C-alpha positions in Angstrom: 96.0 83.3 86.0 93.0 84.6 87.6 93.1 82.2 90.5 97.0 83.7 91.2 95.6 87.1 91.6 95.3 88.6 94.9 91.4 89.1 95.6 91.8 92.8 97.3 93.5 93.9 94.0 91.1 92.3 91.6 89.7 95.7 90.6 92.8 96.7 89.0 92.0 93.9 86.1 88.9 95.8 85.7 90.0 99.3 85.5 93.4 99.4 84.2 93.3 103.2 84.5 93.9 102.6 88.5 97.1 100.8 87.5 98.3 104.0 85.5 97.2 106.2 88.4 99.2 104.1 90.7 102.1 104.3 88.5 101.8 108.0 88.4 101.6 108.1 92.4 104.9 106.3 92.3 106.7 108.7 89.9 105.4 111.7 92.2 106.9 110.1 95.2 110.3 109.5 93.5 110.5 113.1 91.9 109.6 114.4 95.5 112.9 113.4 96.3 114.7 115.7 93.8 112.6 118.8 95.4 113.4 117.6 98.8 117.1 117.6 98.3 117.0 120.9 96.8 115.0 122.3 99.8 117.2 120.6 102.3 120.7 121.4 100.4 121.3 124.5 102.8 121.0 122.5 105.8 122.9 119.5 104.5 125.4 121.8 103.3 125.9 123.6 106.9 125.7 120.2 108.7 129.1 119.1 107.1 130.6 122.5 106.0 130.4 121.5 102.3 131.8 123.5 99.3 130.1 124.0 95.8 131.7 120.9 94.5 130.8 118.7 97.2 127.1 120.0 96.7 127.0 119.3 93.3 128.3 115.7 93.7 125.0 115.1 95.7 123.2 115.5 92.8 125.7 114.1 90.2 125.9 110.7 91.9 122.2 110.3 91.9 122.2 110.9 88.3 124.9 108.4 87.7 123.2 105.7 89.5 120.1 106.3 87.4 122.3 106.2 84.2 124.2 103.1 84.9 121.5 100.8 86.1 118.8 101.5 83.9 119.7 99.0 81.2 119.9 96.4 83.9 116.3 97.1 85.1 115.3 96.8 81.4 117.1 93.3 81.2 115.4 92.3 84.5 111.8 93.6 83.2 111.5 91.3 80.4 112.5 88.1 82.4 110.7 88.6 85.7 107.1 90.3 86.3 107.5 93.7 86.0 105.6 94.8 89.3 108.1 92.8 91.3 111.2 94.3 89.6 109.6 97.8 90.5 109.0 96.9 93.8 112.7 95.9 94.2 113.7 99.2 92.8 111.4 101.2 95.4 112.9 99.1 98.1 116.1 99.9 97.1 115.0 103.4 97.0 113.6 103.3 100.6 116.8 102.0 101.8 118.7 104.7 100.3 116.9 107.4 101.5 116.4 105.9 104.8 120.3 105.3 105.2 121.2 109.0 103.8 118.8 110.5 107.0 121.0 108.0 109.3 124.3 109.5 107.9 123.0 113.1 108.5 121.7 112.1 112.2 125.3 110.4 113.4 127.5 112.7 112.0 128.2 116.5 112.0 130.8 119.0 111.1 133.8 118.8 108.8 135.6 116.6 111.5 132.9 114.0 110.8 132.8 114.5 107.1 132.9 110.6 106.5 129.2 111.0 107.1 128.7 112.9 104.0 131.0 110.5 102.0 128.5 107.8 103.0 125.8 109.8 102.6 126.8 110.5 98.8 127.2 106.8 98.4 123.5 106.4 99.6 122.4 108.9 97.2 123.9 106.9 94.3 121.7 103.8 95.6 118.8 106.1 95.5 119.3 106.7 92.1 120.0 103.0 91.3 116.5 102.2 92.9 114.7 105.1 91.2 116.1 104.1 87.7 113.8 100.9 87.9 110.6 103.1 87.6 111.9 105.3 85.0 113.2 102.5 82.5 110.0 100.4 82.9 106.8 103.1 83.3 106.8 104.3 79.7 106.4 100.9 78.3 103.6 99.7 80.8 101.6 103.0 80.1 101.8 102.3 76.4 100.6 98.8 76.8 97.5 99.6 79.0 96.5 102.8 77.1 93.7 102.4 74.6 95.1 103.5 71.0 92.9 106.7 70.9 94.3 107.9 74.4 98.1 106.6 74.4 99.6 110.1 74.3 97.3 111.7 76.8 98.3 108.7 79.3 101.7 109.0 78.8 101.5 112.7 79.6 100.4 111.5 83.1 103.5 110.0 84.4 105.4 113.1 82.3 103.4 115.3 84.5 104.5 113.6 87.5 108.0 114.9 87.4 107.1 118.7 87.9 104.4 117.9 90.3 106.5 115.6 92.6 109.5 118.1 92.3 107.0 121.0 93.3 105.8 119.0 96.4 109.2 118.2 97.3 110.0 121.9 97.6 106.8 122.8 99.4 106.4 119.9 101.6 110.3 119.8 102.4 110.2 123.1 103.8 107.7 122.1 106.4 109.4 118.9 107.4 112.9 120.0 107.4 112.7 123.0 110.2 116.1 122.2 112.0 116.3 118.5 111.0 116.8 118.1 107.4 117.0 114.1 108.0 112.9 114.0 108.5 112.2 114.4 104.9 114.3 111.5 103.7 112.8 109.3 106.7 109.2 110.4 105.6 109.8 109.5 101.7 111.5 106.3 102.8 108.5 105.0 104.6 106.3 106.2 101.9 108.1 104.5 99.0 108.4 101.4 101.1 104.5 101.2 101.4 104.3 101.7 97.8 106.8 98.9 97.1 104.8 96.6 99.0 101.5 97.6 97.3 103.6 97.0 93.9 103.9 93.2 94.6 100.2 92.8 94.2 99.0 95.4 91.7 98.8 93.5 88.4 101.3 95.0 85.5 102.9 91.9 84.2 99.8 89.9 82.9 98.9 93.0 80.8 102.1 93.0 79.1 101.5 89.2 78.2 98.1 89.5 77.1 99.4 92.5 74.6 101.9 90.4 73.0 101.5 87.9 70.2 101.4 84.1 71.0 103.4 82.5 68.1 101.3 79.4 68.4 98.2 81.2 67.6 97.0 80.6 63.8 98.3 83.9 62.0 95.0 84.1 60.1 93.0 84.2 63.1 95.2 87.0 64.7 95.0 89.3 61.5 91.1 88.8 61.6 90.9 89.5 65.6 92.7 92.8 64.6 90.6 93.9 61.8 87.6 93.7 64.1 89.3 96.0 66.6 88.6 99.6 67.0 92.1 100.6 65.1 91.5 102.3 61.6 92.1 100.2 58.6 95.2 101.8 57.8 96.7 100.6 60.8 95.1 97.2 60.7 96.7 96.6 57.2 100.1 97.5 58.6 100.1 95.4 61.8 98.4 92.4 59.9 101.4 92.4 57.4 103.9 92.6 60.4 102.1 89.7 61.9 102.3 87.7 58.6 105.9 88.4 58.1 106.7 87.2 61.8 107.8 90.8 63.1 105.7 91.0 66.1 106.9 87.5 67.2 109.0 88.4 70.6 112.5 87.6 70.8 114.7 87.3 73.9 117.2 90.0 74.1 119.8 90.9 76.6 121.6 94.0 77.3 124.3 93.5 74.5 122.1 91.7 72.0 119.6 94.9 72.1 122.0 97.4 70.9 122.6 96.4 67.2 118.9 96.5 66.3 118.3 99.8 68.1 121.4 101.4 66.3 120.1 100.2 63.1 116.7 101.8 63.8 117.3 105.4 62.3 114.0 106.4 63.7 115.0 105.6 67.5 118.5 107.1 66.6 116.8 110.6 65.7 114.5 110.4 69.1 117.5 109.7 71.3 119.3 112.8 69.6 116.4 114.7 70.1 115.9 113.5 73.7 119.5 114.9 74.5 118.9 118.2 72.7 115.8 118.6 74.9 117.4 117.5 78.2 120.5 119.8 77.6 117.8 122.7 77.0 115.8 121.8 80.2 118.8 120.8 82.4 120.4 124.3 81.7 117.4 126.0 81.9 116.6 124.9 85.4 119.7 125.5 86.8 120.6 129.0 85.3 117.4 130.5 84.3 116.5 132.0 87.8 120.1 133.7 87.8 119.4 135.1 84.0 115.9 136.4 85.1 117.5 137.8 88.1 119.9 139.9 86.3 117.5 140.9 83.6 115.4 142.3 86.3 118.2 144.0 88.1 118.7 145.7 84.6 115.1 147.3 84.7 115.7 148.7 87.8 114.4 146.1 90.4 116.6 145.9 93.6 118.6 142.7 94.1 116.0 141.5 96.7 113.3 142.0 94.4 114.8 140.5 91.3 115.5 137.3 93.3 112.5 137.0 94.7 110.3 137.6 91.3 112.8 135.7 89.5 112.6 132.4 91.6 108.9 132.7 91.7 108.3 133.5 88.1 110.5 130.6 87.1 108.9 128.1 89.3 105.3 128.9 88.0 106.7 128.8 84.5 107.9 125.2 85.1 105.1 123.7 86.8 102.2 125.3 84.9 104.1 125.1 81.6 105.1 121.5 82.1 101.1 120.4 83.1 99.7 122.6 80.4 102.2 121.9 77.8 102.4 118.3 78.2 98.8 117.9 78.3 98.3 119.9 75.1 100.7 118.0 73.3 99.5 114.6 74.2 95.8 116.1 73.1 97.0 117.4 69.8 98.6 114.1 69.0 95.8 111.8 70.0 93.1 114.0 68.2 95.2 114.0 64.8 95.3 110.1 65.0 97.6 109.0 67.6 101.1 107.2 67.7 100.2 103.6 66.4 102.2 102.0 63.6 105.0 103.9 61.4 102.6 106.3 60.5 101.7 107.4 64.0 105.5 107.9 64.9 105.8 110.2 61.8 102.9 111.9 62.9 104.1 112.2 66.6 107.4 113.7 65.3 105.5 116.3 63.1 103.6 117.4 65.8 106.9 117.9 67.8 108.1 120.0 64.8 105.3 122.2 64.9 105.5 122.9 68.6 109.5 123.7 68.2 108.7 126.1 65.3 106.1 127.7 67.8 108.8 127.9 70.7 111.8 129.4 68.7 110.2 133.0 68.2 109.1 133.3 71.5 112.3 132.5 72.9 114.3 134.9 70.5 112.1 137.7 71.6 112.1 137.1 75.3 116.0 137.0 75.2 117.0 139.8 72.6 113.8 142.5 73.2 115.7 144.1 76.5 113.0 146.6 76.7 110.4 144.3 77.8 108.8 145.1 81.4 108.5 142.3 84.2 105.2 141.0 83.0 105.8 141.2 79.2 109.4 139.1 79.7 107.7 136.4 81.9 104.6 136.0 79.4 106.6 135.6 76.3 109.0 133.4 78.0 106.5 131.3 79.4 105.2 130.5 75.9 108.6 129.7 74.9 109.1 127.2 77.4 105.6 126.1 77.2 106.1 125.2 73.6 109.2 123.2 74.3 107.6 121.3 77.0 104.5 120.4 74.5 106.8 117.9 72.8 107.6 115.8 76.2 104.8 113.2 75.6 104.9 113.2 71.8 108.3 112.0 71.5 108.3 109.7 74.3 105.3 107.9 72.9 106.9 107.8 69.6 110.0 106.1 71.2 108.2 103.0 72.2 106.2 102.7 69.0 109.3 102.9 66.8 110.7 99.5 68.1 109.5 96.2 68.4 107.6 95.3 71.7 110.8 93.3 73.0 113.0 96.0 72.7 110.9 98.8 74.4 112.5 98.4 78.1 116.0 98.5 76.5 114.9 101.5 74.2 114.0 103.3 77.1 116.8 102.5 79.3 119.3 103.7 76.4 117.2 106.9 76.2 117.7 107.4 79.8 121.4 107.1 79.7 122.3 109.3 76.9 119.8 111.9 78.1 122.0 112.1 81.2 125.3 111.8 79.6 125.1 114.1 76.7 121.8 116.3 78.0 120.9 117.3 81.3 124.2 116.2 83.4 126.9 118.1 81.1 124.7 121.1 80.1 124.7 123.1 83.2 128.3 123.2 83.3 128.8 123.9 79.7 126.3 126.9 79.8 128.2 128.4 82.8 131.5 128.2 80.9 129.4 130.0 77.8 128.3 132.5 80.1 131.7 133.2 81.3 132.9 133.7 77.7 130.1 135.8 76.2 127.8 136.7 78.8 124.0 135.7 80.0 122.3 137.0 76.8 124.5 135.4 74.0 124.7 132.2 76.1 120.9 131.8 76.3 120.5 132.8 72.6 123.0 129.8 71.8 121.2 127.5 74.0 117.7 128.3 72.4 119.3 128.0 69.1 119.7 124.1 69.9 116.4 123.8 69.0 117.3 124.5 65.2 119.0 121.2 65.0 116.6 119.5 67.1 113.8 120.4 64.5 116.0 119.0 61.6 116.3 115.9 63.5 112.5 115.7 64.0 112.4 116.2 60.1 114.7 113.3 59.4 112.9 110.8 62.0 109.4 111.6 60.5 110.6 111.1 56.8 112.3 107.9 57.7 109.1 106.8 59.7 106.9 107.3 56.7 109.1 105.8 54.4 109.0 102.6 56.7 104.8 102.8 56.9 105.1 103.1 52.9 107.2 100.2 52.6 105.3 97.8 54.8 102.0 99.1 53.2 103.5 98.1 49.7 104.7 94.9 51.0 101.3 93.9 52.3 99.9 94.9 49.1 102.2 92.9 47.2 101.4 89.8 49.2 97.5 90.3 48.8 
């Protein structure tokens, strides 16, 4: 109700884009932590005298926290106001970050490694809090976005990851100095402030207003849809779904949501694609600087020069490629008709397939042609990574549009779970094992070749989506 809304935040109702911007700021602040922990890691290692396994546990426990709590946040997101659920997640994140800093303040050295053990526990809590926004944000963005800009708006939160990580690397370098704890104290204050604001920023009523009221006369709803700006093809499909009662929200729990999602072949294909995408990006992020360093050393650069150029070059590739690639993928999909309805989901996956096709030759050339100089190698490799990153927004917007509205939170949360379990969590380790067996060159070739089954999955998902569209279209014509 309007009377219940805080007057100071009333402009969010008039300009929903402000809510999207606010969500993006939150995402940037959360991913800032990823860059900050990487920047502070050498000093954290020195603080407790950690070995390589103990260092890796810091990142692993954060990821596990995200994985196991994402379905829980999806569950609560359907039963309580989304802005308050996200606010609770941010408060948990803030407590975890603040407590992580406290652990490093009051314990030092191997004799006090109990501080490290508690520190890793709080990193797990940080992941639990971060998971709330990761699970719920894509659905909110999709609900707030006009049909013609759904993918572009989805791209805004996708770009938050590289921007936040880059800011974390840069800012943490200035804050850390001799006290690495400072960066976690700072981010805990920022996220706590965002949590308080989140309580008042409207998100929940947008969700309710976008759903179908089962008490409203169906014929009236169809007429209203036909008067909207959506194209006639989408109007007829949505109108048919309304008549069949397919858009009536049904309450779901964590367990009851699993069966309908497993039975959805389009959703399964997108999740498989997510795992392939996550595995490639996860392995590249961890190992690519080392791979590029080895390549540069092979063309007569000194070890110090190779290390500097590989780190700077890959950093630029990731940041610039993420921003430009995510934006281009979103613009191409929106300009070609968007992702609304089954035909839109099919279109999204076709766009992804086109970008994967472009990525394959660039990646193979940069890996196999060893005579490339510094600029040639980075230039070609950039376009390979760039085209892979172009699929980020299209497949995410396809995911939230291939399932009923009442399953979207769960669809996102399970995607996050499988992304980490089969994607970016094991891939750095498995890639390292592959490097030991066949060397960097052929390990990179094998990794890039995972795009081939990814392309086949896209073809299968797009075909199923188009079949569902034609089936609904045929049933609608039969009724009329």
